[in-house]
C-alpha positions as CSV (number, residue, x, y, z in Angstrom):
1,M,0.2,0.1,0.1
2,I,3.1,2.3,0.9
3,D,4.4,1.9,-2.5
4,F,1.0,2.7,-4.4
5,L,0.9,5.6,-2.3
6,S,4.4,6.6,-3.2
7,I,3.5,7.1,-6.9
8,F,0.3,8.3,-5.9
9,P,0.7,11.3,-8.5
10,E,1.5,9.5,-11.3
11,L,-1.3,6.8,-10.9
12,F,-3.6,10.0,-10.9
13,L,-2.3,11.0,-13.8
14,I,-2.7,7.6,-15.9
15,N,-6.4,6.9,-14.3
16,A,-7.3,10.9,-15.7
17,A,-5.2,9.7,-19.0
18,I,-7.7,6.5,-19.1
19,C,-11.2,8.8,-18.1
20,L,-10.2,11.5,-20.5
21,L,-10.0,9.2,-23.4
22,V,-13.4,7.5,-22.5
23,F,-14.9,10.9,-22.7
24,G,-13.3,12.0,-25.7
25,V,-14.7,8.9,-27.5
26,A,-18.4,9.3,-26.0
27,E,-18.3,13.5,-25.9
28,K,-19.3,14.6,-29.6
29,K,-19.4,18.2,-29.1
30,N,-16.5,20.6,-28.1
31,V,-14.7,17.4,-27.6
32,L,-11.1,19.2,-27.8
33,T,-11.8,22.3,-25.4
34,S,-13.3,20.2,-22.9
35,V,-10.4,17.4,-23.0
36,S,-8.2,20.4,-23.2
37,T,-9.6,21.9,-20.1
38,L,-9.8,18.8,-18.2
39,S,-6.1,18.1,-18.7
40,L,-5.3,21.2,-17.1
41,C,-7.0,20.2,-14.4
42,S,-5.5,16.7,-14.1
43,I,-1.8,18.2,-14.2
44,F,-2.9,20.9,-11.4
45,L,-4.7,18.1,-9.5
46,A,-1.3,15.9,-10.0
47,T,1.1,19.0,-8.6
48,L,-1.2,19.5,-5.6
49,L,-0.8,16.2,-4.9
50,L,2.9,16.0,-5.2
51,L,3.1,19.2,-3.3
52,Y,1.0,17.4,0.0
53,Q,2.4,14.1,-0.8
54,P,3.1,13.1,2.7
55,I,6.1,10.5,2.0
56,R,9.2,12.6,0.9
57,L,11.7,10.0,1.1
58,S,11.1,6.3,0.0
59,N,12.3,3.5,-1.7
60,F,9.4,1.5,-3.1
61,F,8.7,-1.3,-5.5
62,F,11.6,-3.3,-3.9
63,Y,14.1,-0.6,-4.6
64,S,13.1,-0.1,-8.1
65,F,12.4,3.5,-7.7
66,I,13.1,6.1,-5.0
67,I,11.7,9.5,-3.7
68,D,13.7,12.2,-2.4
69,D,14.3,16.0,-3.2
70,F,16.3,16.0,-6.2
71,S,13.5,13.3,-7.8
72,F,10.7,15.7,-6.3
73,F,12.5,18.7,-7.7
74,L,12.4,17.3,-11.5
75,K,8.8,16.1,-11.2
76,L,7.5,19.9,-10.1
77,I,9.4,20.9,-13.1
78,I,7.6,18.7,-15.5
79,L,4.6,19.1,-14.5
80,F,5.0,23.0,-14.7
81,S,6.3,22.9,-18.1
82,S,3.9,20.6,-19.2
83,F,1.0,23.0,-17.9
84,I,2.5,26.0,-19.7
85,V,3.0,23.8,-23.3
86,I,-1.2,23.2,-23.1
87,I,-1.9,26.6,-22.0
88,M,-0.2,28.4,-24.9
89,S,-1.1,25.4,-27.1
90,S,-5.0,26.2,-26.9
91,T,-5.0,29.4,-29.8
92,F,-2.7,27.0,-31.9
93,I,-4.9,24.1,-31.6
94,R,-7.7,25.9,-31.9
95,K,-7.1,27.8,-35.1
96,T,-5.2,24.7,-37.2
97,K,-8.6,22.5,-36.2
98,V,-6.5,19.8,-35.2
99,Y,-9.3,17.7,-33.6
100,A,-7.6,14.6,-32.6
101,F,-8.1,15.2,-28.9
102,E,-5.8,11.9,-28.5
103,N,-2.7,14.0,-28.7
104,L,-3.7,15.8,-25.3
105,I,-3.7,12.3,-23.6
106,L,-0.6,11.0,-25.3
107,I,0.8,14.0,-23.2
108,L,-0.5,12.9,-20.3
109,L,0.4,9.9,-20.2
110,S,4.2,10.5,-21.0
111,V,3.8,13.0,-18.5
112,S,3.3,10.5,-15.7
113,T,6.2,8.5,-17.4
114,M,8.3,10.9,-17.3
115,M,7.4,11.3,-13.5
116,L,8.0,7.7,-12.8
117,L,11.6,8.1,-15.1
118,V,13.2,11.0,-12.6
119,S,12.3,8.3,-9.9
120,S,13.9,5.1,-11.5
121,Y,16.7,3.6,-9.1
122,D,16.9,0.4,-10.9
123,L,18.4,-0.3,-14.7
124,L,14.6,-2.6,-15.4
125,G,12.5,0.4,-14.0
126,L,15.2,2.9,-15.9
127,Y,14.4,1.1,-19.2
128,L,10.9,0.4,-19.1
129,T,9.8,4.0,-18.1
130,I,12.1,5.8,-21.1
131,E,10.6,3.1,-23.7
132,L,6.8,3.9,-22.1
133,Q,7.7,7.3,-22.9
134,S,9.2,6.7,-26.1
135,L,6.1,4.9,-27.6
136,C,4.4,8.0,-26.8
137,F,6.7,10.3,-28.5
138,Y,6.9,8.5,-31.6
139,V,2.6,8.8,-31.9
140,L,3.3,12.5,-31.3
141,A,5.8,13.4,-34.1
142,A,4.0,11.5,-36.5
143,S,0.4,13.1,-35.2
144,K,0.1,15.6,-38.2
145,R,-1.7,12.2,-40.4
146,Y,-2.2,14.1,-43.1
147,S,1.4,16.0,-43.8
148,E,4.2,14.0,-45.0
149,F,7.0,15.7,-43.1
150,S,5.3,14.5,-39.8
151,T,4.8,10.9,-41.3
152,E,8.6,11.4,-42.0
153,A,9.0,13.1,-38.5
154,G,7.5,10.1,-37.2
155,L,9.3,7.4,-39.2
156,K,12.6,8.8,-38.2
157,Y,11.8,9.3,-34.3
158,F,10.9,5.4,-34.5
159,L,13.3,3.6,-35.9
160,L,16.4,5.8,-34.2
161,G,14.7,5.6,-31.1
162,A,14.3,1.9,-31.4
163,F,18.4,1.9,-32.2
164,S,19.2,4.0,-29.2
165,S,16.8,1.6,-26.9
166,G,19.0,-1.4,-27.9
167,I,21.7,-0.1,-27.5
168,L,20.9,1.0,-23.8
169,L,19.4,-2.4,-23.0
170,F,22.5,-3.9,-24.9
171,G,24.6,-1.6,-22.1
172,F,22.5,-2.7,-19.4
173,S,22.9,-6.2,-19.9
174,I,26.5,-5.7,-20.0
175,I,26.7,-4.0,-16.7
176,Y,24.3,-7.0,-15.2
177,G,26.3,-10.0,-17.0
178,F,29.2,-8.4,-15.1
179,T,28.2,-7.1,-11.8
180,G,25.1,-9.2,-11.5
181,M,23.0,-5.8,-10.3
182,T,20.9,-3.5,-11.7
183,N,20.1,-1.0,-8.4
184,F,21.8,2.2,-8.5
185,E,22.7,1.8,-4.8
186,D,24.6,-1.4,-5.4
187,L,26.6,-0.2,-8.8
188,G,27.3,2.8,-6.9
189,K,29.0,0.8,-3.6
190,L,30.5,-1.2,-6.1
191,S,32.0,1.5,-8.4
192,N,33.8,3.2,-5.0
193,T,35.1,-0.3,-3.7
194,Q,38.6,-0.9,-3.0
195,I,38.9,-3.0,-5.5
196,F,38.2,-0.4,-8.5
197,S,39.7,2.8,-6.6
198,D,43.2,1.4,-5.9
199,S,43.7,-1.1,-8.7
200,Q,43.5,0.5,-12.3
201,T,44.6,-2.7,-14.3
202,Y,41.6,-4.6,-12.7
203,M,39.6,-2.8,-14.3
204,P,37.7,-4.8,-17.3
205,I,37.1,-4.1,-20.7
206,S,33.5,-5.1,-20.8
207,M,32.3,-2.7,-17.7
208,I,34.0,-0.3,-19.7
209,I,32.2,-1.1,-23.0
210,G,29.1,-1.5,-21.1
211,I,29.3,2.6,-19.9
212,I,30.0,3.4,-23.6
213,F,26.9,1.7,-24.8
214,I,24.8,3.4,-22.3
215,A,26.5,7.3,-22.6
216,V,25.3,6.7,-26.4
217,A,22.0,5.8,-25.9
218,F,21.7,8.9,-23.1
219,L,23.2,11.1,-25.6
220,F,20.9,10.3,-28.3
221,K,17.7,11.1,-26.0
222,M,19.5,14.1,-24.9
223,T,20.1,15.5,-28.6
224,A,23.4,15.6,-28.1
225,V,26.2,15.5,-30.5
226,P,27.0,13.0,-32.5
227,F,23.9,11.6,-31.9
228,H,21.8,14.8,-32.6
229,M,20.7,13.9,-36.3
230,W,17.4,13.1,-36.0
231,A,16.3,16.5,-34.2
232,P,15.7,19.2,-36.6
233,D,13.8,17.0,-38.9
234,V,11.6,15.6,-35.7
235,Y,11.2,19.3,-34.9
236,Q,10.3,20.3,-38.0
237,G,7.7,17.6,-39.2
238,S,5.9,17.9,-36.0
239,P,3.0,20.1,-35.2
240,T,4.5,23.3,-33.5
241,Y,3.2,22.7,-30.2
242,I,4.4,19.2,-29.7
243,T,7.5,20.4,-31.1
244,A,7.5,22.8,-28.2
245,F,6.6,19.7,-25.8
246,F,9.7,17.7,-27.2
247,A,11.9,20.8,-27.1
248,I,10.7,21.7,-23.4
249,V,9.8,18.7,-21.2
250,P,11.7,15.1,-22.4
251,K,15.0,17.2,-21.8
252,I,14.1,17.6,-18.2
253,A,13.5,14.1,-17.3
254,I,16.1,12.5,-19.1
255,M,18.8,14.9,-18.0
256,G,17.1,14.1,-14.2
257,V,17.8,10.7,-14.9
258,F,21.1,11.0,-16.7
259,I,22.5,12.9,-13.5
260,R,21.4,10.6,-11.0
261,F,22.7,7.3,-12.6
262,F,26.5,8.7,-13.6
263,E,27.0,10.7,-10.9
264,S,25.6,8.5,-7.8
265,S,25.4,5.0,-9.7
266,L,29.2,5.4,-11.7
267,Q,31.1,7.6,-9.5
268,G,33.9,5.8,-9.4
269,F,34.2,5.3,-12.8
270,F,34.7,8.9,-13.4
271,T,37.6,8.8,-15.3
272,E,36.0,6.4,-17.9
273,W,33.0,8.2,-18.8
274,E,34.1,11.8,-18.2
275,T,36.4,12.0,-21.9
276,I,33.2,10.8,-23.5
277,F,31.1,13.7,-22.4
278,I,33.7,16.4,-22.7
279,L,33.8,15.5,-26.0
280,S,30.4,15.4,-26.8
281,S,29.5,18.6,-25.1
282,L,32.2,20.4,-27.1
283,A,30.8,18.8,-30.2
284,S,27.4,20.2,-29.5
285,L,28.4,23.8,-28.6
286,I,30.2,24.0,-31.7
287,L,28.0,22.3,-34.4
288,G,24.9,23.6,-32.3
289,S,26.0,27.6,-32.8
290,I,27.2,27.7,-36.1
291,A,24.6,25.0,-37.6
292,A,21.7,27.5,-36.5
293,M,23.2,30.5,-38.3
294,A,22.2,29.1,-41.9
295,Q,18.6,28.0,-40.6
296,Q,15.8,29.9,-42.3
297,N,12.8,27.7,-40.5
298,L,12.2,28.6,-36.9
299,K,11.9,25.2,-35.6
300,R,15.0,23.9,-37.3
301,L,16.7,27.0,-36.1
302,L,15.5,26.3,-32.1
303,A,16.4,22.6,-32.9
304,Y,20.2,23.4,-33.4
305,S,19.8,26.0,-30.6
306,S,18.6,23.4,-28.3
307,I,21.6,20.8,-29.1
308,G,24.1,23.8,-28.3
309,H,22.2,24.5,-25.3
310,V,22.7,20.8,-24.4
311,G,26.2,21.3,-24.9
312,F,26.0,23.9,-21.8
313,M,24.5,21.1,-19.8
314,L,27.1,18.8,-20.4
315,I,30.0,21.6,-19.0
316,G,27.7,21.3,-15.5
317,F,27.5,17.6,-15.7
318,C,31.5,17.4,-16.8
319,C,32.7,18.7,-13.7
320,G,31.5,15.9,-11.4
321,T,31.2,18.6,-8.3
322,I,28.6,19.7,-6.3
323,E,28.5,23.0,-7.9
324,G,28.5,21.4,-11.5
325,V,25.7,19.7,-10.8
326,Q,23.8,22.9,-8.9
327,A,24.8,25.4,-12.0
328,L,23.5,22.4,-14.5
329,L,20.3,22.3,-12.2
330,I,19.9,25.8,-12.4
331,Y,20.4,25.7,-16.1
332,I,18.0,23.3,-16.6
333,V,14.9,25.7,-14.9
334,I,16.1,29.2,-16.6
335,Y,16.4,27.5,-20.1
336,M,12.7,25.6,-19.6
337,I,11.7,29.2,-19.0
338,M,13.3,30.7,-21.9
339,S,11.6,27.9,-24.2
340,C,8.4,28.6,-23.2
341,G,8.9,32.3,-24.2
342,I,10.0,31.5,-27.4
343,F,7.3,28.8,-27.8
344,S,4.5,30.9,-26.7
345,I,5.0,33.6,-29.8
346,A,5.6,31.3,-32.2
347,L,2.2,29.6,-31.3
348,S,0.5,32.8,-31.1
349,L,1.2,34.5,-34.0
350,Y,-0.2,33.7,-37.1
351,N,-1.5,35.1,-40.5
352,K,-4.8,36.4,-42.2
353,K,-4.6,33.3,-44.0
354,G,-4.6,31.2,-40.3
355,E,-1.1,30.0,-41.0
356,F,1.4,30.1,-37.8
357,C,4.8,31.7,-38.7
358,E,7.7,28.8,-39.8
359,S,10.0,31.0,-41.1
360,I,12.2,34.0,-39.0
361,Y,11.2,36.2,-42.0
362,D,7.6,35.8,-40.8
363,F,8.5,38.3,-37.8
364,H,9.3,41.3,-39.6
365,L,6.3,43.2,-39.1
366,L,6.4,42.2,-35.2
367,G,8.0,44.9,-34.3
368,K,5.4,47.8,-35.5
369,T,2.4,45.6,-35.2
370,N,2.8,44.6,-31.7
371,P,6.3,46.9,-30.0
372,I,5.5,45.2,-26.7
373,L,5.3,41.6,-27.9
374,A,8.3,42.5,-30.1
375,F,10.4,43.9,-26.9
376,T,9.5,41.0,-25.0
377,F,10.6,38.6,-27.7
378,T,14.1,41.1,-27.6
379,I,14.3,39.9,-23.9
380,I,14.2,36.4,-24.1
381,L,16.5,36.6,-27.1
382,F,19.0,38.5,-25.6
383,S,18.7,35.5,-22.5
384,M,18.9,33.0,-24.6
385,A,21.8,34.4,-25.7
386,G,23.5,35.1,-22.4
387,I,23.5,38.9,-22.1
388,P,23.7,40.5,-19.1
389,P,22.0,41.1,-16.6
390,L,19.3,38.5,-17.9
391,A,19.1,35.2,-16.1
392,G,20.3,33.4,-19.3
393,F,23.4,35.3,-18.2
394,C,23.3,34.0,-15.0
395,S,22.8,30.7,-15.7
396,K,25.9,30.2,-18.1
397,F,28.1,31.9,-15.5
398,Y,27.5,29.2,-12.6
399,L,28.8,26.7,-15.5
400,F,31.4,28.8,-16.4
401,F,32.4,29.2,-12.7
402,A,31.9,25.4,-11.9
403,S,34.2,24.4,-15.0
404,L,37.2,26.8,-14.2
405,S,36.9,25.2,-10.6
406,S,36.8,22.0,-12.1
407,S,40.2,22.7,-14.1
408,L,38.3,22.5,-17.7
409,Y,39.7,25.4,-19.0
410,L,39.2,24.2,-22.8
411,L,35.0,23.7,-21.9
412,A,34.9,27.2,-20.5
413,F,36.6,28.9,-23.2
414,V,34.5,27.0,-26.0
415,G,31.5,27.7,-24.3
416,I,32.1,31.6,-24.1
417,I,33.2,31.5,-27.8
418,T,30.3,29.8,-29.2
419,S,28.0,32.1,-27.0
420,V,29.6,34.7,-28.8
421,I,28.8,33.0,-32.2
422,S,24.9,32.4,-31.0
423,C,24.6,35.9,-30.4
424,F,24.8,36.4,-34.4
425,Y,21.2,33.9,-35.0
426,Y,19.2,35.3,-31.8
427,I,19.9,39.2,-32.6
428,R,19.2,38.1,-36.5
429,F,15.6,37.8,-34.9
430,I,15.7,41.5,-33.6
431,R,17.0,43.0,-36.9
432,I,14.4,40.8,-38.9
433,M,11.3,42.5,-36.3
434,Y,12.6,46.0,-36.5
435,F,14.2,46.6,-39.6
436,E,13.8,43.8,-41.9
437,T,11.4,45.0,-45.2
438,A,8.6,42.6,-46.6
439,K,10.2,40.3,-49.6
440,T,9.5,41.6,-53.0
441,T,8.1,37.9,-54.0
442,T,5.0,38.2,-51.4
443,T,2.7,40.6,-50.7
444,S,2.4,42.5,-46.9
445,S,-0.8,41.5,-46.3
446,N,0.5,37.5,-46.3
447,Y,3.0,38.3,-43.5
448,M,0.8,40.8,-41.3
449,F,0.4,38.6,-38.3
450,F,-2.1,39.5,-35.7
451,S,-1.1,40.9,-32.3
452,N,-4.2,39.8,-30.0
453,I,-2.8,36.8,-28.7
454,S,-4.9,34.8,-26.1
455,F,-4.5,36.1,-22.3
456,A,-2.7,32.7,-21.2
457,N,0.3,33.2,-23.9
458,S,-0.2,36.7,-22.6
459,L,0.4,36.0,-19.1
460,V,3.1,33.6,-19.6
461,L,5.1,36.2,-22.1
462,A,4.4,38.3,-18.9
463,L,5.8,36.1,-16.1
464,V,8.6,34.7,-18.4
465,A,10.0,38.3,-18.9
466,T,9.2,39.4,-15.3
467,F,11.4,36.4,-14.5
468,L,14.3,36.9,-16.4
469,I,14.9,40.6,-16.0
470,F,14.4,40.1,-12.1
471,F,16.0,36.8,-11.5
472,F,19.6,38.8,-11.3
473,A,18.1,40.7,-8.2
474,Y,17.3,38.1,-6.5
475,P,18.6,34.4,-7.2
476,S,19.0,33.2,-3.8
477,P,15.8,31.0,-3.3
478,L,16.5,28.8,-6.7
479,F,20.6,28.7,-5.7
480,L,19.9,27.2,-2.1
481,W,17.3,25.0,-3.3
482,T,19.7,23.3,-6.1
483,H,22.4,23.7,-3.9
484,K,20.4,21.6,-0.9
485,I,19.9,19.0,-3.5
486,A,23.3,18.6,-5.3
487,I,24.7,18.0,-2.0
488,A,22.2,15.7,-1.3
489,L,22.7,13.8,-4.2
490,C,26.5,14.1,-4.7
491,F,26.4,12.7,-1.3
């Protein structure tokens, strides 16, 4: 009974998704609006259940899952970001007449599995939750049934995702075959034993190969270079609100379980996996900043931008210290908030034909039609580029400070250089909004976007802009919370 009480918020979301599926099939009128509203209510109630959950520290289901401050922190971010994504997608869903209410059901199911994922404390539980999450994502990517791009995105995601899952399972089997263990805590005790810490010649090559396979699978899930090839096509082919969900929520869950597995279970093998992630971080920073400069499609540009941000996240992870984990957690929160702001604007602007912006040049009249919205977008872009004193600068500053304290000078140097390069394509948005004229091949009326965005999207943008501006003045709550979590996780 205590085991089921420990996952009561997740069970509530799963049951709510099943009930909404039955309701959507039975309801005939305004089914999408009703399901959307009830989905928001379900996520809100799940958040309350999480906040007032009586059990805050426990292992359950035979030590396969764990509840602690780290999982609580990540679950709260996942629920909050999912709530924001559904809110800011309401205008897009209504204008594009997407009648597939099942997409919202799949989002609820994937959120519940991501909450279980960040609580995983065993290799078997980790693999099952990742697969349940991925099954929902495959369908969501191909949910635009009459679009060839969406079908291609879903097929690519499915094939490459199945390949990465096989690699992950193979790595787990090697670890289990050598150690006979699947529990994170048992693996952590083994990696810190005297036999591994003192005698490097005793380290079996099979253990190193298993770690490499697991690292490759996780890097694929996080869209890190060189396993990023699927991300731009999937982001472009998926519906925009599904792209927003992919870009924001899954990265939180994958990065969370990634930190728990490598920082707590394989900390004793730090030298074996540190080099892999340093190289991946460098490659992600360089390719993400350079490839984004050539993109004109909005979603492809955001895909390469997210690859660059994953490179920054890996900087904090490679430090292997409390400061590095703390900086990584701060970066995850700020990146999630900045991404919500960008996609809130992308999901709000449409022209007279009801078409939503797909190209970066579709923003060229925004500075004249809606100066306040253009100014808000400018603040978000400056924060994404890391311009002081906005929140994006603070998150990068903490990462660079942690990397320098860990003697990772090359990562810090490349991170600073790529931050300067990324300013090019972020500031290009600002030039287009305020100084770009309409192209001669199209009439300006086709690109005249309506500026009356919904109240929910306006509220999201106001909260995002306020946070980005004033975080520098009062960062203590987030700083202290993440510091407490990093200490508990690393020790």
